[in-house]
N, C-alpha and C positions, 0 to 999 in steps of 0.2 A: 766177388770171386776176378779171378785177371783177365780182361779182356785182351783176345790178339787184337794188334794193331790192323790199321785195313791195310789191304793190299794193295791199294790205291793211295798209299799216303805218300809226299813227297819225298824224294832219295835222299834229300838232304836240307838242311833246316839253315837258314839262313843268319850272319852274324847279326845282330841287333844293338847301334850302334845305341850312347848314351843318348838321351833329349833335354838339355839344360834344360832348367824349369821344370822339372817332370822327378820324381821318387818314387821309387814300389818297397814294396815290402807286402809277404804272405806268414798265413797263421794256420795254426789248426785248431780250430774251434769245437772241432765236432758235432754239426750243426746236424750230418747223418752220417757220414763216413766217417771209419776209423782207421788210425793212422796215415792218416793224408793230409794237406793241406785243402782249404775251403775257405778260404777269406783272402779275397785280397783287398790292397791301400794303396792309392796314387796320392798320392801329396804333390797341391801343383803352387809353383810363386804367385805369390800376389797379383791379381791382374791377367792373372785367365779367362783366356776366353772359350764360350761353352758353345756349341751347336748341339740338336739332337733331333733325331727322329725316330719316332716309333708304333707298336701295333697299332692295328686299327677297331682290332678287336673291341667289341661291346664289354667284353667280361677284363679287361685290362688287369693286372697284377697292380699292389698297392706301389713298389716301388716305381709302378711308369708314372702312377698319379702324380705321386711324392715329384718326380723328373719334370714331371709338362708341367706343375704350378710353380719351380722354377729358373722356369731353365729361361722368360722373361727376361732376368736379372741381367742374363751376358754374361757371368762371373761364377769361375767355379777356384775351391781353395783344395778339395778330395772327392774320390769315387772310391767307394765302398762296396763290394760286389762280395755276393757269396755264395755257393755253387751248392746242391744235397736241400733245397728249399728255395719255391719261387715265391713266397710268400701272397701266395693270389689267392681268389677266394678265401682270404680269411679274415673279412670284417671290418671290425671295430680293431681287433687285435692285431691285424695287420697293418693300420694305419699307424697304430701304440705304437709295434717296431720299428715304425719307421721313423716315428720321431725320436723314440729313444735312441736309436743307432745313428744317428745325424746331431743329435745331442751330445751322446758323449763322445765321438769324431770330433765335432767342432770343439769341445772342451778341452780335449788334446791337444789339436792342433793351436786354439787361440783364433776361430775366428766365427761368423756365424750358423747357426743347424741351416739355412736355405743356401749358403754356398755348398754345403754337402749334397754328392748326386750318388748315389743307390740303383744299385742292380741283381737282381736275386734269380736264378733257375734252379728248377728241381721239383721238386714234386708238389702238384698242385692241390691248395685245400687240404694244405698238414699247417697247423698256423707255428710261426716262427721262432727262436726262442734270442730272442736280440741280448737277452740278456750274456748270452757265450759271447757276444764280441767286449764289453766290458775285460771281459779277463785279460783280453792279447790285443785291442784296440794303443793302450800308450805305451806297449813294447813293439807296435808293429810303426807308430810315429819316430822311435829312438833311432830302430833299424832300419828303416828306408835309406834305401841308393839310388843311385840308377844305374843297377846292371842286369839284377833279377827280373829278366823280360822271358824269359822259356818259366821260371818259374811260375812268373804271375799266370803266364796264358795255362800252366796247368794247372791252379787252386781253381778259377771259373769250370773247369770240366766237368761234365755229368757221363754221361754215354759216349762221348768222344775215345775216341780210341789214340787219338794224339793230338799233342799242343797247337794252333794254330796262329803262326805272328809272317810279317810281312813288313819289310822295310822300302824306303828310298828316298830320293835326296833331289831337289832342286834350287833354281838357282830364283833367287828375287832378288832383281837387280846383278848388285855384280857379288849378294852375298847367297850363301849357301846354305837354307833349310832341310834338315832331316824330318820324316814320315816314320812313326813305328804306327804298326795295328797289329791286335789281336782277336779270333772270333773266337766264340764258341757253338757247338750247334751239329746235333746226327739226329737228330728227332724232333719231331713235329714244327717241320720247316716246310712253310711255304708263305714265306717274308711278305707283310701287306707294310710297309715304310725302313723296313730293319730286317735284322733276321736275331735270333732269340740274342745273345747278347754279343758283341764287339764294340769295343775299344781303342777310337784314332786320337793322335797325338803328335804332337807338332812343336818346333819352337817357333816357328813364323810367327809375324806380329800381323796376327788377321783378328779386325775386329770382330766380334759376334753375330753381327748382322750376313755380312760378307761371307762368314762359316757357315754361316743355317744354309744358304743357296748354294753355296759348294756340295753340302753335307746330301740338301734335299735333291739336287739334280745329278749329283754321283752316284748314290743310289739305285738310281730306276736302273739302269742297264747290268745292276750288279747284283746287289744283294734283293731286288726284286727280281731278278732273269734267275734263279734260285728257288726249285721245291725238291725236298724230298717223299715227302708222303701227302703233301696237300690241305696239311693241316696248320691253319697259321696260330704263332703260341701267344697266349696272354701274355706273355714278358719282354716281346722284341724290342729289344733296348739298342738304340747304334747311339754312341755318342763319340764329338770330336771336339777333343782340347786344345787351345795355339795359347802355348804359352809367353810367346814374344820374346823368347829370352837370346833371339838370333843375337848376331853383332854386325854389326852396321845394315841389316836387311829393313828395305822402309818400308814403315806402317803401310797396309791396305786395310781399307774401310768399306772398298765398292768389291763386289765380286766382278763387276767387268771390268775392273781394273788391265789394263795388257799388260801389266808386269805380273799377272799370277797364271797366263798361259800355261808356262813350266810347269809350274804347280799342281794346279786342272788334275794336269794330264800325269804327274809322279801319285798324286791324291788317290786319283780313279784309278791310277796301277792298284794301289794298296787293297780298294776296296773290293776291285775284280779279283785280286789275286787269294784274300781271304774269303771270297763268297764260292771258288772253283775250292777252296780246302775243303768249302762246309758240303759242299757235293762228291769232294771225295770220303767224307767220314760219314754218308748216309751209314744210319745204322744196317750192318749187314751189307752193305753192298758191295759187290765185286767187279761194277762195271762203272765208268763215270761214261755217260750220255749225255750228248749233242746237239742240241733241236734244233735245227732252223728252218725256216718256212719263209720263203719267199712267194714273190707272185699275186700275192694279197693284197685288198682295196686299200688298205694303210697297216702303216705300225702298229695301231694299235690291235686290230683286226689279227694280224699276223699272230702276237702276242698273246689273247686270249688262244688261240687255234693252238700255240706248238705250248701253250700250258693244258691247255687238255690233252694232249698228246702224252704229254711229261708227270701227270697225275694221274694217267690210268694202269689200273693195276692190270690190265690186259695186257697191256702194250709193254710195261716194266716188265712182270712173270716171264713173256716171252723173250723180253734180250736176257732173263737170267737164266732161258734156258738156252740159248746161243739159237734165239730163233729168229727170223726174219719176217714174222709176222705181217705183213703188210697190210691184209685185210682189219687187224686190229688196230694200224694205222689209222685206215679209212673209217672205220669208226668216229675214230677221237677227233678224226676230223669236221667229220658230219656232224656228234653232239656239240659242238663245240658253240654255234649257233651265228657263226659267222658266215658269210656270203662265200660258198664255194660249188664250185662244179663238176661232179664225178668225172666228165668225161674228158676234163681237162686237166685232169687230176698225177701226177708224174712221183715214185717215192723212189730215194736213195740210198742205204747204210751200206754205211762204209766205203762211200762211190761209188758204189754200185746200182744200177738203176736195174728196180725187182717190180717196177709197176709202172705202165708210162698208156695217156689216155685213156683211164676207166677199166682197164686188166690189164695183166701178168704181162710183162715184159717180155718181146717174141726172144729176146735173145736169154732167158733168165738162165742160172744154171746153178740146179742145187746145189752139187758142193763145191763151187766156187766161194755162194752165199755164205755155206755151214761154214768153212774157213775162216772168211773175215768175221764172224761173229765171234769167234774164241778171243778175240783182241779186248783187250782190260777197258778199251776206249772207244766208243761209239759212235758214229756220224751218222746221227739221222737227219736227210734232207727231204723238205715236203717241198714239190712247186705247185702252186694253184691256178697260175694261169688265169690271173685275172685282174692284175697290177702291177704296182713297184713298191708299194708296201713289203716289207722285210723285216724279221726279228731274231734274236736267239735265245734261246732259253739250257740250261744245267738243269741235270735230274743223277738218277743212278738205276741201278734194277732193282727190282725188289726181291726177295731171298725168302729162304724159308727163317735164315738169322733174324731178322727184320720182326718176325710174331714173335722167337722165341724172349727177344729182346725185352718187345713192348708188353710180352705177358707177363713176367716177371719184374719187370720193372717196381712198382709201389711198393712190393711185397717183397 
């Protein structure tokens, strides 16, 4: 069934430049969906460095375990991603599916299975028929080229309504390097070290350890500051690949190298852009919600309070109904388990203060606030008045469409 594109989708799609040392291909293997691509293959030049962060779920998918086991090698030759089946909660069958997929990919490419990274997204608990990859893998290796970034992002979609891609450039020394990224995710989003699936590619010559540090630090205020429904996926995977093919760029082996300053900013901007696109595509979403908490005792305390607000069904449904219900925000602050003082608390919706020092703001005007709540973007600010800790998270509203999508998802 065709799904309407989210009204919060970006108005334009960036032109994605090629990344030297990276080639892409897609195919339709019939994993779950008919008449659409559902497999992505990314091929990397020899010597490509890899870094990754994964779900902290105690019930991780088989591909997450596969990638974790191989990540210490720090090298990658290919990435295979499928949509339609998460290969999670599939026991020995799932592990064998990973081994089989990596084996046929390695054979087609001419490398070791441990050089192949895997990711899967879709239904949990259904066995993955990895033999479906056998019929398309060699063809994808032959067909792979530098251009099909948008096609690649489409191939990994599940309940997403639009493909999520982003690009940036930066200087390392006198050389300009490129960073391209893609992500998928619309539901089961409360990332804990990553998002459902996201992949970053660059031609910068950065060693695996430095790349890992950049990724682990960069995810904190980007993907880990987004929630759709408070549910952390079994499959959360964020991988970064650095081909090192940029001409004349100096090789970087330490994340503290001052030559990485501009690259780090560009790298984080791609992560942030993709994370916001995930929030904009929340299942059934009609409003993008930015929640800022300030005056907390620490940044970590502000984060936990912001997440308590962002994950509250009562707050999210009020926003869907265009109701500036500050009482529900007070509830979410109070239940977070963090230091808070009711009589110092102030709350704003889209710049309009609706509550101040433990009560409704004396200047509150229902008509003015109701008009502001009609905006497709909602800025919700909470001031605790306790300290200097501050943080920001992104979420979306909770609509009837979310229930419809997830009520019918597996069937």
